[in-house]
N, C-alpha and C positions, 0 to 999 in steps of 0.2 A: 755402869762401871766402865772405865777405860783402862786398857792395858798398855803399859809401856815397855819397850825393849831395852833391857840392860846389857851393857857391853863391859866386860871386865878384862883389864889388861894387867898383866904381870909386869911390875916395875921393881926397881932396886929396893924400895922401902916396903914392898908388899904387893898390894893391888890397888889399881885405880878403877872405880866404877863410874859409868856415865850413861845417860839415857840417850838412845839413838835419835829419838824424835824430840828431844828436848836437851840439847847439849850443855846448857847452863846448869843442868842438875848433874853435878859431879862430885865425887868424894874419893878419899884415899884411905887405906887402912892396912895394917900389918898382915891381916889374914882374910881370906875370901869371905868367910861367914860374917865377920864384923863389917866388911865393906858392903855386903848385901843389906845388912841391917842399917847401916848409916845412909845408904842410897835411898832406902824406903823412907827414912826419916826426912832426908833431904827433899825428896819428892812431895811428901806431905806438907812440909813447910813452904815449899815453892807454890803449891796449889793455894795454900792460904794466903801468901803474899800477893800473888797475881789477882786473887779474888778481891783482896782488900784495896788494891790499886786499880781495879776495873780493867785489868789487862786480859786479853784473850789467852786461854790456856791452850798449848799446842795439842793438836790431835794425836792420839797414840795409834797403836795397832800396826806398826811397821812389819814388813815382812823381810826376814834376813835370810840370806841364802849363802852357803859356802860354795865357791867355785874352785874345783881342783885344777891345777895346772902343773905340768911336769917341768921341773927346773933342772937343768944340768949342773949348774954351779950356783949356789946360793950366794947373793950379793954381788954377782958378776953378770952384766948383760953385754952381749956383743953388739957391735953396731947394726949388724943385719937384723938382729932380733928387735932392736928399738925402731928401726926405720922401715921394716918390712922387707919384701924381696926386691923392691925397686922397679918392679914391672909395671 
């Protein structure tokens, strides 16, 4: 059994689901639960299609980690923050 990592993003029309290790497996739905179900179905179909085509199935089991960062103003970056201290 291989595990894949799903990433869900809130979009205007609901949610987009995509596999981190296999970005071609992507779906959209109005709610998160339906998006999960559709993503599982899309994964199953892609496994079957790749198998039929003799293509190598991407390896799963990615490790995802959230990295916290303190941001003073969201959406605004100063020149010194982008370029470093210049030393």
